[in-house]
NUBAVO-729624 format. One record per residue (C-alpha): x, y, z; residue in three letters. Coordinates in steps of 0.25 Angstrom, whole numbers, padded with zeros to 4 digits, always signed. Layout:
<atoms>
XYZala ...
</atoms>
This chain:
<atoms>
-0227+0325-0127met -0221+0323-0113lys -0210+0314-0119arg -0208+0323-0131ala -0206+0335-0121arg -0196+0327-0113arg -0188+0323-0126arg -0188+0337-0131leu -0184+0343-0117glu -0172+0333-0116cys -0168+0336-0130arg -0167+0351-0127trp -0160+0349-0114arg -0149+0341-0122thr -0148+0350-0134thr -0151+0363-0128arg -0156+0367-0142asp -0166+0379-0143val -0175+0371-0153ser -0175+0359-0144asp -0179+0368-0132arg -0191+0374-0140ala -0196+0360-0144arg -0195+0356-0129ser -0203+0368-0125arg -0213+0366-0135ala -0215+0352-0131ala -0216+0356-0116ile -0227+0366-0120arg -0235+0356-0128ala -0234+0345-0117tyr -0239+0355-0106ser -0250+0359-0115ala -0255+0345-0118ala -0253+0342-0103leu -0262+0353-0099arg -0273+0349-0110ala -0273+0335-0105ala -0274+0339-0090arg -0286+0348-0094lys -0293+0337-0101val -0290+0327-0090phe -0295+0337-0079ser -0308+0341-0087thr -0311+0326-0088ala -0309+0324-0073arg -0317+0337-0070ile -0329+0332-0079ala -0329+0318-0073ser -0329+0324-0059ala -0340+0334-0062thr -0348+0323-0068asn -0346+0314-0055arg -0349+0327-0047ser -0361+0330-0055ser -0367+0316-0053glu -0364+0317-0038leu -0371+0331-0037phe -0383+0326-0045arg -0385+0314-0035val -0383+0323-0023val -0392+0334-0029gly -0403+0324-0031glu -0402+0320-0017leu -0402+0334-0011leu -0410+0342-0022his -0418+0332-0030pro -0425+0337-0042pro -0441+0337-0041gln -0447+0332-0054val -0462+0331-0054gly -0466+0320-0044gly -0453+0314-0042ala -0450+0310-0028pro -0440+0319-0020asp -0427+0311-0021ile -0421+0320-0009ser -0433+0316+0000ser -0432+0301-0003thr -0417+0302-0001arg -0419+0308+0013cys -0428+0297+0017ser -0418+0287+0012glu -0407+0293+0020phe -0416+0294+0032ala -0421+0280+0032his -0407+0275+0029his -0401+0282+0041phe -0412+0278+0050ala -0412+0263+0045asp -0397+0262+0047lys -0398+0265+0062val -0411+0257+0064ala -0404+0245+0057gln -0391+0246+0066ile -0400+0247+0078arg -0408+0235+0074ser -0396+0226+0071asp -0389+0230+0085leu -0402+0227+0092asp -0403+0213+0085ala -0389+0209+0088gly -0389+0215+0103leu -0394+0202+0109asp -0383+0193+0104ala -0372+0202+0111leu -0368+0205+0125pro -0374+0216+0132gly -0368+0230+0133glu -0357+0234+0142val -0363+0240+0154thr -0358+0253+0159glu -0357+0258+0174ala -0369+0267+0176ser -0366+0281+0182val -0378+0284+0192tyr -0372+0298+0196ser -0376+0309+0187ile -0363+0317+0184leu -0370+0328+0174trp -0385+0331+0174asp -0386+0345+0169ser -0380+0354+0158phe -0372+0367+0160arg -0381+0378+0154leu -0374+0387+0143val -0371+0401+0143gln -0371+0411+0131pro -0356+0410+0130asp -0357+0395+0129asp -0367+0396+0118val -0358+0405+0110asp -0347+0395+0111lys -0355+0384+0107ile -0362+0391+0095leu -0347+0394+0090gly -0343+0380+0091ala -0355+0373+0084val -0354+0372+0069arg -0364+0379+0061ala -0370+0367+0055thr -0385+0371+0051thr -0395+0360+0051cys -0407+0359+0042ala -0416+0360+0055leu -0410+0373+0060asp -0419+0385+0058pro -0407+0394+0054cys -0392+0392+0050pro -0383+0388+0062ser -0372+0398+0057trp -0383+0409+0059leu -0385+0405+0073leu -0370+0405+0076lys -0368+0419+0070gln -0381+0424+0078ala -0377+0417+0090ser -0375+0430+0098gly -0390+0433+0098gly -0394+0418+0100leu -0385+0414+0112val -0396+0416+0122asp -0406+0408+0114trp -0396+0397+0113phe -0393+0397+0128val -0408+0396+0131arg -0410+0384+0122ile -0397+0377+0126ile -0399+0379+0141asn -0414+0375+0141ala -0410+0362+0134ser -0399+0359+0144leu -0408+0362+0156glu -0420+0354+0151gln -0411+0342+0146gly -0418+0343+0132ile -0413+0343+0118phe -0422+0351+0110pro -0430+0341+0101ser -0430+0351+0089gly -0414+0349+0088leu -0415+0334+0088lys -0417+0332+0073gln -0405+0329+0064ala -0404+0331+0049val -0396+0320+0042leu -0387+0323+0030arg -0382+0310+0023pro -0367+0311+0020val -0359+0301+0012leu -0349+0294+0020lys -0339+0294+0009lys -0339+0301-0004ala -0336+0289-0012ser -0348+0281-0007leu -0361+0279-0015asp -0371+0291-0012pro -0383+0282-0016ala -0380+0273-0004asn -0387+0278+0009leu -0377+0270+0018ser -0366+0279+0013asn -0371+0291+0020tyr -0369+0296+0034arg -0380+0304+0041pro -0375+0317+0046ile -0384+0324+0056ser -0386+0339+0056asn -0392+0344+0069leu -0398+0358+0073pro -0388+0369+0077phe -0395+0372+0090leu -0394+0357+0094gly -0379+0357+0091lys -0377+0369+0100val -0385+0362+0111leu -0377+0349+0109glu -0364+0357+0110arg -0368+0362+0123val -0371+0349+0129val -0359+0342+0122ala -0349+0352+0129ser -0355+0349+0142gln -0355+0334+0140leu -0341+0334+0135gln -0336+0341+0148gly -0344+0330+0156phe -0337+0319+0148leu -0323+0325+0150glu -0326+0327+0165asp -0331+0312+0167thr -0321+0306+0157asp -0332+0298+0152phe -0329+0295+0137leu -0320+0283+0134asp -0305+0286+0134gln -0303+0281+0120ser -0315+0289+0114gln -0309+0300+0105ser -0321+0305+0097gly -0327+0319+0099phe -0319+0322+0112arg -0311+0335+0114pro -0296+0331+0113gly -0299+0318+0106tyr -0298+0315+0091ser -0297+0305+0080thr -0282+0308+0081glu -0280+0306+0096thr -0287+0292+0094ala -0279+0288+0082leu -0266+0293+0090val -0269+0284+0101ala -0274+0272+0093leu -0261+0272+0084val -0252+0274+0096asp -0258+0261+0102asp -0257+0254+0089leu -0242+0258+0087arg -0238+0254+0101arg -0245+0240+0100glu -0238+0239+0086leu -0225+0242+0093asp -0227+0231+0104arg -0229+0221+0092gly -0244+0219+0095ser -0255+0218+0085val -0267+0228+0086thr -0280+0227+0079leu -0287+0240+0077leu -0302+0238+0075val -0310+0250+0070leu -0325+0248+0073leu -0336+0254+0064asp -0350+0258+0070ile -0362+0260+0061ser -0369+0273+0064ala -0364+0274+0078ala -0370+0287+0081phe -0384+0284+0075asp -0386+0271+0084thr -0382+0276+0098ile -0393+0271+0108asp -0399+0283+0116his -0402+0274+0128asp -0388+0269+0129ile -0382+0283+0127leu -0391+0289+0138leu -0387+0278+0147gly -0372+0281+0144arg -0375+0296+0147leu -0382+0292+0160ser -0371+0283+0164gly -0360+0294+0162met -0367+0302+0172gly -0377+0311+0164leu -0390+0314+0170gly -0401+0325+0172gly -0403+0335+0161thr -0390+0331+0154val -0394+0317+0151leu -0408+0322+0148gln -0403+0331+0138trp -0394+0321+0131leu -0406+0311+0131gln -0415+0322+0124ser -0403+0324+0114phe -0403+0310+0110leu -0418+0307+0109glu -0429+0312+0100gly -0419+0314+0088arg -0422+0313+0074ser -0416+0316+0060gln -0419+0317+0046leu -0411+0317+0033val -0410+0330+0024lys -0405+0330+0010leu -0406+0344+0003gly -0419+0350+0007asp -0426+0337+0010thr -0427+0330+0023cys -0431+0316+0027ser -0441+0314+0038asp -0435+0314+0052pro -0434+0301+0059trp -0431+0299+0074pro -0418+0294+0080leu -0419+0284+0092thr -0404+0282+0093cys -0391+0288+0089gly -0385+0302+0091val -0384+0312+0079pro -0370+0312+0072gln -0370+0327+0070gly -0372+0330+0085ser -0362+0337+0094ile -0366+0328+0106leu -0367+0315+0098ser -0352+0311+0098pro -0351+0313+0113met -0363+0305+0115leu -0357+0294+0106phe -0344+0294+0114asn -0352+0292+0127ile -0360+0281+0120tyr -0347+0274+0116met -0340+0275+0129lys -0341+0261+0134pro -0336+0255+0121leu -0321+0258+0125gly -0323+0250+0138glu -0328+0238+0130val -0316+0238+0121ile -0306+0240+0131arg -0311+0229+0140ser -0305+0219+0130phe -0292+0226+0130gly -0294+0232+0117val -0291+0247+0115arg -0300+0257+0107cys -0301+0271+0102his -0315+0277+0099leu -0318+0289+0091tyr -0333+0291+0091ala -0338+0278+0084asp -0324+0275+0078asp -0320+0263+0087ile -0305+0258+0086gln -0302+0247+0095leu -0288+0240+0094tyr -0282+0228+0101tyr -0267+0224+0102ser -0262+0210+0105phe -0249+0202+0102pro -0249+0196+0088pro -0250+0182+0093asn -0262+0185+0103ser -0273+0174+0103lys -0282+0182+0113glu -0283+0195+0103ala -0293+0189+0094pro -0303+0185+0105arg -0301+0198+0113arg -0303+0207+0101leu -0315+0200+0096asp -0321+0201+0110gln -0319+0215+0110cys -0325+0217+0097leu -0337+0209+0101ala -0339+0217+0114ala -0338+0230+0106val -0349+0224+0096leu -0358+0221+0108ala -0356+0234+0114trp -0359+0241+0101met -0372+0233+0099arg -0377+0235+0113ala -0375+0250+0111asn -0382+0251+0097lys -0369+0253+0089leu -0366+0244+0077lys -0352+0240+0073leu -0349+0238+0059asn -0339+0226+0057pro -0338+0228+0042asp -0332+0242+0044lys -0324+0238+0056thr -0309+0238+0053glu -0297+0231+0060val -0282+0235+0058leu -0271+0226+0063gln -0259+0234+0068val -0247+0225+0069ser -0233+0223+0064arg -0231+0218+0050thr -0228+0204+0054ser -0240+0202+0063asp -0252+0206+0055arg -0258+0192+0053gly -0267+0190+0064leu -0276+0178+0059gly -0289+0183+0065trp -0298+0195+0064gln -0307+0203+0074pro -0321+0199+0073val -0333+0209+0075leu -0347+0205+0075asp -0343+0192+0068gly -0335+0200+0057val -0320+0197+0056ala -0314+0211+0054leu -0302+0211+0044pro -0289+0217+0047leu -0286+0229+0038lys -0273+0235+0033ala -0277+0249+0037gln -0289+0255+0044val -0294+0270+0045arg -0295+0274+0059ser -0301+0288+0062leu -0296+0292+0048gly -0282+0287+0049val -0278+0274+0041leu -0271+0264+0050leu -0263+0253+0045asp -0258+0240+0051ser -0244+0245+0054ala -0248+0259+0058leu -0239+0266+0047thr -0250+0276+0043leu -0246+0275+0028glu -0260+0273+0023ala -0265+0285+0032gln -0254+0294+0027val -0256+0290+0012ser -0271+0293+0014ala -0269+0306+0020val -0259+0311+0010ala -0267+0306-0002gly -0280+0313+0004arg -0272+0326+0007ala -0265+0327-0007phe -0279+0325-0013ala -0285+0336-0005gln -0273+0345-0008leu -0275+0342-0023lys -0289+0348-0022leu -0285+0360-0014val -0275+0364-0025arg -0287+0367-0033gln -0291+0378-0023leu -0278+0386-0024arg -0283+0396-0035pro -0295+0399-0026tyr -0291+0400-0012leu -0281+0409-0004glu -0269+0402+0002lys -0275+0403+0016ser -0288+0396+0011asp -0279+0386+0004leu -0272+0383+0017thr -0285+0381+0024met -0289+0371+0014val -0276+0364+0014val -0276+0362+0029his -0291+0357+0029ala -0289+0347+0018leu -0274+0343+0017val -0266+0346+0030thr -0278+0342+0039ser -0276+0328+0033arg -0262+0327+0037leu -0265+0332+0051asp -0276+0322+0054tyr -0270+0312+0064cys -0256+0316+0060asn -0251+0312+0074ala -0251+0298+0069leu -0241+0302+0058tyr -0229+0305+0068val -0217+0297+0065gly -0222+0292+0051leu -0211+0287+0042pro -0206+0298+0032leu -0211+0290+0020lys -0226+0290+0026thr -0225+0304+0031ala -0220+0310+0018arg -0234+0308+0012lys -0240+0318+0022leu -0228+0327+0021gln -0231+0328+0006leu -0245+0332+0008val -0241+0343+0017gln -0230+0348+0008arg -0240+0348-0004ser -0250+0356+0004ala -0239+0366+0008ala -0234+0368-0006arg -0249+0370-0011phe -0251+0381-0001leu -0238+0388-0003thr -0238+0386-0018gly -0224+0381-0017ala -0217+0372-0028asp -0217+0357-0025tyr -0201+0358-0024arg -0202+0368-0013thr -0198+0362+0001arg -0210+0360+0010ser -0203+0365+0023thr -0204+0380+0020pro -0218+0378+0015leu -0222+0372+0028phe -0215+0383+0035lys -0222+0394+0027glu -0236+0387+0030leu -0232+0385+0044his -0235+0370+0043trp -0228+0359+0051leu -0223+0348+0043pro -0231+0335+0043phe -0222+0328+0053ile -0222+0340+0063phe -0237+0341+0061arg -0239+0327+0066ala -0230+0329+0078gln -0238+0342+0081phe -0250+0333+0082lys -0244+0323+0091val -0239+0334+0101gln -0252+0341+0101val -0259+0328+0104ile -0249+0325+0115thr -0251+0339+0121tyr -0266+0337+0122lys -0264+0323+0128ala -0255+0329+0139leu -0264+0340+0142asn -0277+0333+0143gly -0282+0338+0129leu -0282+0325+0122gly -0286+0310+0125pro -0282+0303+0137thr -0278+0291+0128tyr -0267+0299+0122leu -0263+0305+0136arg -0260+0291+0141asp -0250+0288+0130arg -0240+0299+0134ile -0235+0302+0148ser -0227+0313+0154pro -0212+0311+0157tyr -0210+0309+0172glu -0195+0306+0175pro -0192+0298+0187ala -0184+0309+0194arg -0185+0324+0193pro -0179+0329+0179leu -0179+0342+0171arg -0188+0335+0161ser -0199+0333+0172ser -0206+0346+0169gly -0204+0345+0154glu -0218+0339+0151ala -0212+0328+0143leu -0218+0314+0140leu -0213+0300+0143ser -0207+0293+0131leu -0212+0278+0129pro -0200+0268+0132pro -0193+0264+0120thr -0196+0249+0123ser -0211+0252+0121gln -0209+0257+0107leu -0201+0248+0099arg -0206+0251+0085leu -0200+0264+0079val -0214+0267+0072gly -0220+0267+0086thr -0210+0276+0092arg -0211+0286+0081glu -0226+0286+0079arg -0234+0281+0092ala -0240+0293+0099phe -0236+0288+0113ser -0221+0288+0108ala -0221+0300+0099val -0229+0310+0107ala -0219+0310+0119pro -0207+0311+0110arg -0213+0323+0102leu -0218+0329+0115trp -0205+0328+0122asn -0198+0335+0110ser -0206+0348+0112leu -0201+0360+0120pro -0206+0360+0134arg -0214+0373+0132glu -0222+0367+0121ile -0225+0354+0129arg -0230+0363+0141gln -0239+0372+0133ala -0251+0376+0141pro -0261+0375+0130thr -0263+0367+0117leu -0263+0379+0108leu -0250+0384+0114ser -0244+0370+0112phe -0249+0369+0098arg -0243+0382+0094lys -0229+0380+0101ser -0229+0366+0096leu -0231+0370+0081lys -0221+0381+0083thr -0210+0371+0088trp -0213+0361+0077leu -0213+0372+0067phe -0199+0376+0071gln -0194+0361+0072lys -0199+0359+0058ala -0194+0371+0051phe -0183+0377+0059val -0176+0365+0065asp 
</atoms>
């Protein structure tokens, strides 16, 4: 029908006869009707197939959550709860048993210098205003053990503030965490949607804690965070759960180091270590020793010990719960304090890694160590294997289990130098070199082109945009804008500081995503140019959004709002003699001799950040606050994108 339509159309355009035009129009209408019918049949079949799969999934989940009770048949939900409870408990017990069995064959734990002087021994009591702020900051996540919904407590906080103050201050003064708040409710969640739901190993336990306990944790966490900042105790390379630190800052520093080593002609091996059930196997005695060694004592240490000990948890599916079982190790993953305690627990690991000349970045239990060496180095295999052996020994001594099967290694080098002839070894397992690895959600390849990452982001963003299109008849434009930002443009903005200087061929994939999102929100035709659409939506084009992120990170680093490892990569411009540029708040550009590759000059943070920063007007560089800097910067970039 399509070929017949084209033949008739071509004939009419040639003859310009009225009868030929009528036949062409009839053929077009017949083809369109047949195409609509075929699409309807195809869509109906797809919907029926998806419905059948969804019905089967819902049936399985329904049997788990609300099983039918037929006569004297056993309670499937109760049995499933017990299976999950035993699985989670046995997994931790098996890991601890394996670690204890292999501990004798490894060197002892790296000793730490003990701190005998107590730096912090009592909490600061809270006031009603403090409790109001904390109640506003804590998420309203209701636990099954709560006597009433947490949203009701937040709304009625005005009449309950004095009650909260008495309970919190009594706990802080006595150094006791209430025993009634130590039980956690576990909810098994599939790690990935594609995994088999019948396999218990594919589930991750998510802890749900009582609301009052979270409020009390928030009070202690705020004071503990202040102490950690004052003493600068945490490892300099730890980016997890710290104000001003993020996965993006860790990746910016990591990729900057890799690019500079690539520019020097060095080979770098990036090792991504995997820890099994890291939070669940933490040893309480070792953690308390670290807390005491950092200068905690008195009721502060007593309260943290009370928080760790005597805990229990149970599994809940639907209305059925398993029997609670006691916890002798680990910290609850749904807790507010647990990430901070985990960072304290992991603090000595960075010193162990750096003692071998190997650099590292840590984000909670995600450990990335990388070692750079000349291509013909004979010392590199021994040095890296010694480092991995020391890390393994430290992990086992601290009751943490490394998983060699899930540990990944990426070799970053120039194309002609990728054959090493050896592989790193961890716990007797040779780690294969991969073409690309996923580090903190970003795909890194051997040449740091980021092509795989850009393709993956563009593909997922287009898939989300295709789903969002189905919501257009049901949502207002403001609501659609919110959904697009949440599901589409947020993917473009994640770690977009790494995208500065991308080749046009690679960046065009992400530009097409942003262009499609703008056309969807404005209802414009696909032939419409994207520039006026971005201006109407007040969106910065993709390239300028990446520059905006780099300059914000630079401002934070220069003003003490970001990580020190980024601050050390940039330095203020200080001329040898007094010049007019001395008070311009400029940054020093790295010498050209240190940056030989064009890709490094255009994309490494230590080279790009000073160049972009120096291009800003002085009043923007000297903005007094981060908020005013962001506003002025966006206005300046907007004018540069649409006016210049």
